[in-house]
C-alpha positions as CSV (number, residue, x, y, z in Angstrom):
1,M,2.5,-15.9,-44.9
2,D,4.8,-17.8,-42.5
3,F,7.3,-15.9,-40.4
4,P,10.4,-17.5,-39.1
5,P,10.2,-18.4,-35.3
6,I,11.4,-15.5,-33.2
7,N,13.5,-16.1,-30.1
8,R,11.3,-15.2,-27.0
9,R,14.2,-13.4,-25.3
10,A,14.8,-11.2,-28.3
11,F,11.2,-10.4,-28.6
12,L,10.8,-9.4,-24.9
13,G,13.9,-7.3,-25.1
14,R,12.3,-5.3,-27.9
15,T,9.0,-4.7,-26.2
16,S,8.0,-2.2,-23.4
17,I,7.4,-5.0,-21.0
18,G,11.1,-5.7,-20.9
19,F,13.2,-8.0,-18.7
20,G,11.7,-6.7,-15.5
21,A,8.4,-8.5,-16.0
22,A,10.2,-11.5,-17.4
23,A,12.2,-11.7,-14.2
24,L,8.9,-11.5,-12.2
25,S,7.3,-14.2,-14.4
26,S,10.3,-16.5,-13.8
27,M,9.2,-16.9,-10.2
28,L,5.8,-18.1,-11.3
29,P,4.7,-21.3,-13.1
30,T,7.2,-23.0,-15.4
31,S,5.2,-26.1,-16.5
32,A,1.6,-25.9,-17.8
33,S,1.4,-29.7,-18.0
34,E,0.8,-29.9,-14.3
35,P,-2.7,-29.1,-12.9
36,A,-3.1,-25.7,-11.4
37,G,-5.3,-27.0,-8.5
38,A,-5.2,-30.0,-6.3
39,L,-3.9,-33.3,-7.6
40,P,-6.6,-35.9,-8.5
41,G,-7.7,-37.7,-5.4
42,L,-6.5,-35.1,-2.9
43,P,-7.1,-34.5,-0.2
44,H,-7.0,-38.1,0.8
45,F,-9.3,-37.6,3.7
46,A,-11.1,-34.8,5.5
47,A,-8.6,-32.1,6.4
48,T,-8.5,-30.0,9.6
49,A,-6.3,-27.3,8.1
50,K,-6.5,-25.5,4.8
51,R,-3.2,-23.6,5.1
52,V,0.1,-23.5,7.0
53,I,1.9,-20.6,8.6
54,F,5.4,-21.6,9.7
55,L,7.1,-19.1,12.1
56,Y,10.7,-20.2,11.5
57,M,13.1,-19.1,14.3
58,S,16.3,-19.5,12.3
59,G,19.5,-20.2,14.2
60,G,18.2,-22.6,16.8
61,P,16.3,-21.0,19.7
62,S,17.3,-22.4,23.1
63,H,14.6,-24.8,24.4
64,L,16.3,-24.5,27.8
65,E,15.5,-20.8,28.0
66,L,12.0,-21.0,26.5
67,F,9.9,-24.2,26.9
68,D,11.9,-27.0,28.6
69,H,12.5,-26.3,32.3
70,K,15.4,-28.3,33.7
71,P,16.0,-27.8,37.5
72,T,18.8,-30.3,37.4
73,L,20.8,-28.0,35.3
74,T,20.4,-25.3,37.9
75,R,21.6,-27.7,40.6
76,L,24.7,-28.7,38.6
77,H,25.5,-25.2,37.2
78,M,29.1,-25.0,36.0
79,Q,29.9,-28.5,37.1
80,P,31.3,-31.0,34.6
81,M,28.6,-32.4,32.2
82,P,28.2,-36.1,32.9
83,E,30.1,-37.9,30.2
84,S,27.3,-40.5,30.0
85,F,25.2,-37.9,28.1
86,T,27.9,-36.7,25.7
87,R,30.1,-39.7,24.9
88,G,30.1,-40.4,21.2
89,Q,27.6,-37.6,20.5
90,P,27.9,-35.1,17.7
91,I,29.1,-31.7,18.9
92,A,29.5,-28.5,16.8
93,Q,31.8,-25.9,18.2
94,L,32.4,-27.4,21.7
95,Q,34.6,-30.1,20.3
96,N,37.7,-30.7,22.6
97,A,36.3,-28.1,25.1
98,E,35.6,-28.8,28.8
99,L,31.9,-29.5,28.9
100,K,30.1,-27.8,31.8
101,C,26.4,-27.6,32.7
102,F,24.7,-24.3,32.2
103,M,21.6,-23.5,34.1
104,P,18.5,-21.9,32.5
105,Q,19.0,-18.2,32.4
106,F,15.4,-17.2,32.9
107,R,12.6,-18.2,35.2
108,F,9.7,-20.5,34.2
109,R,6.1,-20.1,35.2
110,K,3.1,-22.3,35.0
111,V,0.6,-20.5,32.8
112,G,-3.0,-20.8,31.5
113,Q,-5.6,-23.3,32.7
114,S,-3.4,-26.0,31.3
115,G,-0.5,-25.1,33.6
116,Q,2.1,-25.3,30.9
117,E,5.6,-24.2,31.9
118,I,6.8,-21.3,29.7
119,S,9.7,-18.9,30.2
120,E,9.2,-15.4,31.5
121,L,10.8,-14.3,28.2
122,L,7.5,-15.1,26.5
123,P,4.7,-13.3,28.3
124,N,2.5,-13.1,25.3
125,I,2.9,-16.7,24.1
126,S,2.2,-17.6,27.8
127,R,-1.2,-16.0,27.3
128,I,-2.0,-18.4,24.5
129,A,-0.7,-21.4,26.4
130,D,-4.1,-23.0,26.2
131,D,-4.2,-22.7,22.4
132,I,-0.8,-24.4,21.7
133,A,0.7,-27.8,21.8
134,I,4.4,-27.7,22.9
135,V,6.4,-30.6,21.5
136,K,9.4,-31.0,23.8
137,S,10.9,-34.0,22.2
138,M,12.0,-32.9,18.8
139,H,15.2,-34.2,17.3
140,T,17.0,-33.9,13.9
141,D,20.0,-35.2,12.0
142,Q,22.3,-32.3,11.2
143,I,24.3,-30.2,13.7
144,N,25.3,-27.3,11.5
145,H,22.8,-24.6,10.3
146,D,22.6,-25.0,6.5
147,P,22.1,-28.8,6.4
148,A,19.8,-28.6,9.4
149,H,17.7,-26.0,7.6
150,T,17.7,-28.4,4.7
151,V,16.4,-31.2,6.9
152,M,13.7,-29.0,8.4
153,N,12.6,-27.6,5.1
154,T,12.9,-30.7,2.8
155,G,13.0,-33.7,5.1
156,T,16.6,-34.6,4.0
157,Q,20.1,-33.3,4.2
158,I,20.4,-33.7,0.4
159,S,20.4,-30.3,-1.3
160,G,18.1,-29.8,-4.2
161,R,15.0,-31.6,-2.9
162,P,11.6,-29.9,-2.8
163,S,10.7,-27.9,0.2
164,M,7.7,-28.7,2.4
165,G,5.8,-25.6,1.1
166,S,6.4,-26.8,-2.5
167,W,5.1,-30.3,-1.6
168,V,1.9,-28.8,-0.1
169,T,1.1,-26.6,-3.1
170,Y,2.0,-29.5,-5.5
171,G,-0.6,-31.6,-3.7
172,L,-3.3,-29.1,-2.9
173,G,-2.8,-26.2,-5.2
174,S,-3.7,-22.7,-4.0
175,E,-7.0,-21.0,-3.3
176,C,-5.7,-17.6,-4.5
177,D,-5.5,-16.6,-8.2
178,N,-3.7,-13.3,-7.9
179,L,-0.8,-14.3,-5.5
180,P,1.6,-17.3,-5.5
181,G,0.5,-20.3,-3.4
182,F,3.8,-20.3,-1.4
183,I,5.2,-17.1,0.0
184,V,8.3,-16.5,2.1
185,M,9.4,-13.4,4.1
186,T,12.4,-12.8,6.4
187,S,13.3,-10.4,9.2
188,F,16.2,-10.0,11.5
189,G,17.2,-8.4,14.8
190,G,19.5,-9.9,17.4
191,R,23.0,-11.5,17.5
192,N,23.6,-11.4,13.7
193,P,21.4,-12.3,10.7
194,Q,21.5,-16.0,9.9
195,P,22.2,-16.6,6.2
196,I,19.3,-18.4,4.6
197,S,19.7,-19.9,1.1
198,M,16.8,-19.5,-1.3
199,R,17.0,-23.2,-2.0
200,Q,15.3,-23.7,1.4
201,W,12.0,-22.8,-0.4
202,S,13.0,-24.4,-3.7
203,S,10.6,-26.6,-5.7
204,G,13.5,-29.0,-6.4
205,F,12.4,-31.6,-9.0
206,L,8.7,-30.6,-8.7
207,P,7.3,-28.3,-11.3
208,G,8.8,-24.8,-10.9
209,H,5.6,-23.0,-10.1
210,H,5.5,-24.6,-6.7
211,Q,8.6,-22.8,-5.6
212,G,8.3,-20.3,-2.8
213,V,8.3,-16.7,-3.8
214,Q,10.2,-14.4,-1.5
215,F,8.4,-11.1,-0.6
216,S,10.4,-8.2,0.8
217,S,8.7,-6.4,3.6
218,T,10.5,-3.1,2.8
219,G,10.6,-1.3,-0.5
220,D,9.1,-3.2,-3.5
221,A,7.6,-6.5,-2.2
222,V,8.7,-8.2,-5.4
223,H,11.4,-7.0,-7.7
224,Y,10.4,-5.7,-11.1
225,L,6.7,-5.7,-10.0
226,G,6.0,-2.1,-11.0
227,N,5.6,-0.9,-14.6
228,P,8.6,0.7,-16.4
229,P,8.7,4.5,-16.3
230,G,6.1,6.0,-18.6
231,V,4.1,2.8,-19.0
232,S,0.5,3.0,-17.7
233,R,-1.5,0.1,-16.5
234,N,-3.7,0.3,-19.6
235,Q,-0.6,0.2,-21.8
236,Q,0.7,-2.8,-19.8
237,R,-2.6,-4.6,-20.3
238,Q,-2.4,-4.0,-24.0
239,T,1.2,-5.2,-24.1
240,I,0.4,-8.4,-22.2
241,D,-2.7,-9.0,-24.5
242,T,-0.5,-8.6,-27.6
243,I,2.2,-10.9,-26.2
244,G,-0.5,-13.4,-25.3
245,D,-2.0,-13.3,-28.9
246,L,1.5,-13.8,-30.4
247,N,2.3,-16.6,-28.1
248,R,-1.0,-18.3,-28.9
249,M,-0.3,-17.9,-32.6
250,Q,3.1,-19.5,-32.2
251,N,1.6,-22.3,-30.1
252,E,-0.8,-23.2,-32.8
253,R,2.3,-24.2,-34.8
254,V,4.6,-25.8,-32.2
255,R,2.1,-27.1,-29.6
256,N,4.5,-26.4,-26.7
257,P,2.9,-26.5,-23.3
258,E,5.5,-24.1,-22.0
259,I,4.0,-21.4,-24.1
260,D,0.6,-21.8,-22.4
261,T,2.5,-21.5,-19.1
262,R,4.2,-18.3,-20.2
263,I,0.8,-16.8,-21.1
264,A,-0.5,-17.6,-17.6
265,Q,2.7,-16.2,-16.0
266,Y,2.2,-12.8,-17.5
267,E,-1.4,-12.8,-16.6
268,M,-0.5,-13.6,-13.0
269,A,2.2,-11.0,-13.0
270,F,-0.3,-8.4,-14.2
271,R,-2.8,-9.4,-11.4
272,M,0.0,-9.2,-8.8
273,Q,0.7,-5.6,-9.9
274,A,-2.6,-4.7,-8.3
275,S,-2.9,-7.3,-5.5
276,V,0.6,-7.0,-4.0
277,P,0.6,-3.3,-3.2
278,E,-2.9,-3.6,-1.7
279,L,-1.7,-6.6,0.4
280,M,1.4,-4.8,1.7
281,D,-0.4,-1.6,2.7
282,I,-1.7,-2.0,6.2
283,A,-3.0,1.5,6.6
284,S,-6.6,0.1,6.6
285,E,-5.9,-2.2,9.5
286,P,-7.6,-0.9,12.7
287,S,-5.2,0.7,15.2
288,H,-6.0,-2.0,17.9
289,I,-4.9,-4.7,15.5
290,K,-1.6,-3.0,14.7
291,E,-1.1,-2.4,18.4
292,M,-1.8,-6.1,19.1
293,Y,1.0,-7.1,16.7
294,G,3.3,-4.2,17.8
295,V,3.6,-2.7,14.3
296,S,3.0,0.8,12.9
297,G,4.0,0.4,9.3
298,A,6.0,-1.4,6.6
299,D,9.2,-1.6,8.7
300,G,10.4,-5.0,7.7
301,S,10.0,-6.4,11.2
302,F,8.8,-9.8,12.2
303,A,5.7,-8.1,13.6
304,Y,4.9,-6.6,10.2
305,N,5.4,-10.0,8.5
306,C,3.1,-11.7,11.0
307,L,0.3,-9.2,10.2
308,L,1.0,-9.8,6.5
309,A,0.8,-13.5,7.1
310,R,-2.7,-13.1,8.4
311,R,-3.6,-11.0,5.3
312,L,-2.0,-13.6,3.0
313,A,-4.0,-16.4,4.7
314,E,-7.2,-14.4,4.2
315,R,-6.5,-14.2,0.5
316,G,-6.1,-18.0,0.2
317,V,-2.3,-18.4,0.1
318,R,-1.6,-22.0,1.0
319,F,1.8,-22.0,2.6
320,I,3.4,-18.9,4.4
321,Q,6.8,-19.1,5.9
322,L,8.3,-16.3,8.0
323,Y,12.0,-16.5,9.0
324,H,13.4,-14.5,11.9
325,R,17.2,-14.9,11.3
326,D,18.9,-14.1,14.6
327,W,18.5,-17.1,17.0
328,D,22.1,-18.3,16.8
329,H,23.3,-17.6,20.4
330,H,26.8,-18.9,20.9
331,D,27.6,-16.0,23.2
332,N,25.8,-13.4,25.3
333,I,22.7,-15.6,25.4
334,V,20.9,-13.6,28.0
335,N,21.0,-10.4,26.0
336,F,20.3,-11.9,22.7
337,M,17.5,-14.1,23.9
338,R,15.8,-11.0,25.3
339,I,16.2,-9.2,22.0
340,C,14.9,-12.1,19.8
341,S,12.1,-12.9,22.2
342,G,11.2,-9.2,22.2
343,H,10.9,-9.2,18.4
344,C,9.0,-12.5,18.1
345,D,6.9,-13.1,21.3
346,K,4.2,-10.5,20.8
347,P,3.5,-10.9,17.1
348,S,3.6,-14.7,17.3
349,A,0.9,-14.6,20.0
350,A,-1.0,-11.9,18.1
351,L,-1.1,-13.9,15.0
352,V,-2.7,-16.8,16.8
353,Q,-5.2,-14.5,18.6
354,D,-6.0,-12.7,15.4
355,L,-6.7,-15.9,13.5
356,K,-8.8,-17.1,16.4
357,Q,-11.0,-14.0,16.6
358,R,-11.6,-14.2,12.9
359,G,-12.6,-17.8,13.0
360,M,-9.5,-18.8,10.9
361,L,-7.4,-20.6,13.5
362,D,-9.5,-23.8,13.2
363,D,-8.4,-24.3,9.7
364,T,-4.9,-22.7,9.8
365,L,-2.0,-24.7,11.2
366,V,0.6,-22.5,12.9
367,I,4.1,-24.0,13.5
368,W,6.8,-22.2,15.6
369,G,10.4,-23.3,16.0
370,G,13.8,-23.5,14.5
371,E,16.1,-26.0,12.9
372,F,17.5,-27.4,16.2
373,G,18.0,-26.3,19.8
374,R,21.0,-25.4,22.1
375,T,23.3,-27.4,24.3
376,P,22.8,-27.9,28.0
377,M,26.6,-27.1,28.2
378,V,27.9,-23.6,28.3
379,Q,30.0,-22.1,25.5
380,F,32.4,-19.3,26.0
381,K,32.9,-17.6,22.7
382,G,32.6,-13.9,23.3
383,S,32.0,-11.4,26.1
384,A,29.4,-13.5,27.8
385,P,28.4,-17.2,27.8
386,G,26.1,-18.9,25.3
387,R,25.1,-22.3,24.1
388,D,26.2,-24.4,21.1
389,H,24.0,-26.1,18.4
390,H,22.1,-29.1,19.6
391,I,20.1,-31.8,17.7
392,R,19.2,-34.5,20.2
393,G,16.4,-32.7,21.9
394,F,14.6,-29.4,21.4
395,S,11.1,-27.8,21.4
396,M,8.6,-26.5,18.9
397,W,4.9,-25.5,19.3
398,L,1.9,-25.9,17.0
399,A,-1.6,-24.3,17.1
400,G,-4.8,-24.4,15.2
401,G,-5.6,-26.7,12.2
402,G,-6.9,-29.6,14.3
403,V,-4.1,-29.5,17.0
404,K,-5.0,-29.8,20.6
405,G,-4.4,-26.7,22.7
406,G,-2.9,-26.6,26.2
407,I,-0.8,-29.7,26.0
408,S,2.8,-30.6,26.2
409,Y,4.0,-33.7,24.3
410,G,7.2,-35.7,24.9
411,E,10.1,-35.1,27.2
412,T,13.9,-34.7,27.2
413,D,16.1,-36.2,29.9
414,E,16.8,-34.3,33.1
415,M,19.6,-32.4,31.5
416,G,17.5,-31.4,28.4
417,Y,20.0,-33.3,26.3
418,R,18.1,-36.1,24.6
419,A,14.5,-36.7,23.6
420,V,13.6,-39.8,25.7
421,V,9.8,-39.8,26.0
422,D,7.8,-39.9,22.7
423,P,10.6,-38.6,20.5
424,V,9.4,-36.6,17.4
425,H,11.7,-36.5,14.4
426,V,11.4,-33.7,11.7
427,R,9.9,-36.4,9.4
428,D,7.2,-37.0,12.0
429,L,6.5,-33.2,12.1
430,H,6.1,-33.2,8.3
431,A,3.9,-36.3,8.4
432,T,1.7,-34.6,11.0
433,M,1.5,-31.3,9.1
434,L,0.5,-33.1,5.9
435,H,-2.1,-35.1,7.9
436,T,-3.8,-31.9,9.1
437,L,-4.1,-30.9,5.4
438,G,-5.8,-34.2,4.6
439,I,-2.7,-35.8,3.0
440,D,-1.4,-39.2,3.7
441,H,2.4,-38.6,3.6
442,T,3.1,-42.0,2.1
443,R,0.8,-41.3,-0.9
444,L,2.0,-37.8,-1.8
445,T,4.7,-38.8,-4.3
446,Y,6.4,-37.6,-7.4
447,R,8.2,-39.8,-9.9
448,Y,11.8,-38.7,-10.2
449,Q,14.8,-40.7,-11.6
450,G,12.8,-43.9,-11.4
451,L,11.8,-43.4,-7.8
452,D,8.5,-42.3,-6.1
453,M,9.9,-39.5,-4.1
454,R,8.1,-38.0,-1.1
455,L,8.6,-35.3,1.6
456,T,9.0,-37.8,4.4
457,G,11.4,-40.1,2.5
458,V,11.9,-43.8,2.9
459,E,12.8,-43.9,6.6
460,P,10.0,-44.4,9.1
461,A,7.8,-41.4,9.8
462,R,4.6,-41.2,11.9
463,V,1.7,-38.9,12.4
464,V,1.8,-37.6,16.0
465,R,-1.8,-38.3,16.6
466,E,-1.5,-37.6,20.3
467,I,-1.4,-33.8,19.7
468,L,-4.4,-33.8,17.3
469,A,-7.9,-33.2,18.4
């Protein structure tokens, strides 16, 4: 006997699984027509990295206080900024203000066998100086936060495009069958939490299961992950099996690939109910590991997230992105740089050291930096001076995954204003990241609105081979 088709939403609302599990499943695959693993022909060549951990310093950390020592700024402190540097250049909040030079507020030291110059604010990153490549000639296109985040995450200022993590999982899939392939976590502590839109880890026009899934590092890691009150795991298993059987029966009639996807979604959600709590519980970590990161429990800190990043990497998650949301220092830069560096220096270094001692750094690419840098000019906005947004030159570092350690690449001018030697655009960073994963950035494309779209777009982008081993 044939039954009339039942609306899926109505059915779910009448079952014990309810809308909670449906909401969880909505973060998982939405198109079964796409392969679950790597695309055919990928990787294009031998990869040096299997996964990426992006330590995202949201707000724009000052390169002039961290990695780019400029004695000329000290000599010209509080003197007028030469107009030859700033004439016709984009300026954020310092428009129509008197532009004055502002000296680095912290001392720099030569560290490691490589002798890299790193600020005293970063004593722990200084200890891994021989493991990192500092790119001092980064530049980008957008001078305000949200569009600059969009450029850093998607390669373009146009909202709605796929994020870099989505491109990576689209090309390579995931090595983990009980966690999403692209996971995002955030933390804060400093001047004020930077707003971060969820579209920064969107899959855009790519299949929806490549979207980043945000985990919370306090409370429930994923909303609606737990069973409803009074529902045991065995009952949940029976419910999912029943839903799967009904969906398969329906699919025999309508042959809709979305139904296959929904079956897989509920199976993944069920597996996550077991895998996520175990992932988030760090009680089993040795005390010396927790001390190395500077964390004691699930406190929502950047340190806790860094330890979770290592645990996610061990479980095969392909792309892990950690945002620390407080690097926007328009005022009181001395105090807030101390706070943010205090939150991020030790766990960043610990993550690299931990990966290295486990033999995982060789095939894990770690990237550290924000959406742009800060101006060489002073900004007076509050009780103490700070720096404005700056896009013409800033610093980031990379480690592992085939990157040379103990080197600095590129230079800004004597004022730290513009990248003048070996400039590296965000598109070049993306091309280099994909290269370590065995992907030719010109060949990872997706047909959309009649165009072959790609992360690095149509403008020139190059692999920065000079920083690769």
